[in-house]
C-alpha positions in Angstrom: -5.6 -44.4 49.7 -2.0 -43.3 49.5 -1.0 -39.7 49.1 -0.1 -40.4 45.5 -3.4 -42.1 45.0 -5.3 -39.1 46.5 -3.4 -36.7 44.3 -4.2 -38.7 41.2 -7.8 -39.0 42.2 -8.0 -35.2 42.4 -6.1 -34.9 39.1 -8.7 -37.2 37.4 -11.6 -35.1 38.8 -9.9 -31.9 37.6 -9.3 -33.4 34.2 -13.0 -34.4 34.0 -14.0 -30.8 34.9 -11.8 -29.3 32.2 -13.0 -31.8 29.6 -16.6 -31.1 30.5 -16.0 -27.4 30.2 -14.4 -27.8 26.8 -17.3 -30.0 25.6 -20.0 -27.7 26.9 -18.4 -24.6 25.4 -17.5 -26.5 22.2 -13.9 -25.6 22.6 -10.7 -27.7 22.5 -9.3 -28.9 25.7 -6.0 -27.1 24.8 -7.8 -23.7 24.6 -9.6 -24.3 27.9 -6.2 -25.2 29.5 -4.6 -22.1 28.0 -7.3 -19.8 29.4 -7.0 -21.1 33.0 -5.4 -18.5 35.3 -3.5 -21.3 37.1 -2.0 -24.2 35.2 -3.3 -27.5 36.6 -1.2 -30.3 38.1 1.1 -32.0 35.5 -0.9 -35.3 35.8 -4.1 -33.5 34.9 -2.4 -32.2 31.7 -0.9 -35.6 31.0 -4.3 -37.3 31.2 -6.0 -34.6 29.1 -3.3 -34.7 26.5 -3.5 -38.5 26.2 -7.3 -38.4 26.0 -7.1 -35.8 23.2 -4.4 -37.8 21.4 -6.4 -41.0 21.6 -9.9 -39.4 21.2 -10.7 -41.1 17.9 -9.6 -44.5 19.2 -11.6 -44.0 22.4 -14.7 -43.1 20.4 -14.3 -46.3 18.3 -13.9 -48.4 21.4 -16.8 -46.8 23.3 -19.0 -47.2 20.3 -18.0 -50.8 19.8 -18.6 -51.9 23.4 -21.5 -49.7 24.5 -23.9 -52.1 22.7 -27.1 -50.5 21.5 -25.9 -47.0 22.8 -24.7 -44.7 20.0 -22.0 -42.3 21.1 -24.3 -39.3 20.7 -26.9 -40.9 23.0 -24.5 -41.5 25.9 -24.7 -39.3 28.9 -22.0 -36.7 28.4 -20.2 -37.3 31.7 -20.2 -41.1 31.1 -18.6 -40.5 27.7 -16.0 -38.1 29.1 -15.1 -40.4 32.0 -14.6 -43.3 29.6 -12.6 -41.2 27.2 -10.3 -40.0 30.0 -9.9 -43.6 31.2 -9.0 -44.9 27.8 -6.6 -42.1 27.3 -5.0 -43.0 30.6 -4.8 -46.7 29.7 -3.1 -45.7 26.4 -0.4 -43.5 28.1 3.2 -44.5 27.7 3.6 -45.5 31.4 0.0 -45.9 32.7 -1.0 -46.9 36.2 -2.5 -50.4 36.6 -5.6 -50.8 34.5 -7.6 -51.9 37.6 -6.8 -48.6 39.2 -7.9 -46.6 36.2 -11.2 -48.6 35.9 -11.9 -48.2 39.7 -11.3 -44.5 39.4 -13.5 -44.2 36.4 -16.3 -46.0 38.2 -15.9 -43.7 41.2 -16.1 -40.6 39.0 -19.3 -42.0 37.3 -20.8 -42.7 40.8 -20.2 -39.1 41.9 -20.8 -37.1 38.8 -23.3 -39.0 36.7 -26.5 -41.1 37.1 -27.3 -43.9 39.5 -26.8 -46.6 36.7 -23.7 -45.0 35.2 -21.1 -46.7 37.4 -22.1 -50.2 36.2 -22.4 -49.0 32.6 -19.0 -47.3 32.6 -17.5 -50.4 34.4 -18.9 -52.8 31.8 -17.8 -50.8 28.7 -14.4 -50.0 30.1 -13.7 -53.5 31.2 -14.5 -54.7 27.6 -12.3 -51.9 26.2 -9.4 -52.7 28.5 -9.6 -56.4 27.6 -9.6 -55.5 23.9 -6.5 -53.3 24.4 -4.5 -56.0 26.1 
């Protein structure tokens, strides 16, 4: 992985951590960001901002393509990983979709259940295809 790829991977991990904290504490991502003693990397903020901006659209897409799995029944980390990925896809100048999907699958492998990676991959692939 290139240096830029490694930095972006760490940025996605940090974005997931912040989004998870916001969700668990039932606070906005913006308030969690504002309370951090050190501002995260610009790409972390960019991903989080895009995910927040496109939250409703992400929820619609995840609900539509996670067949037989209502949004409130999805594992929290899976939902957050997919929301971040959709937010990243919908950015003004996003990385290649394949990179975003690969990174989301890796996050699901590391931070969620054994079956999460394939679930996240399937839902996000359908979402990405729909967004083309």
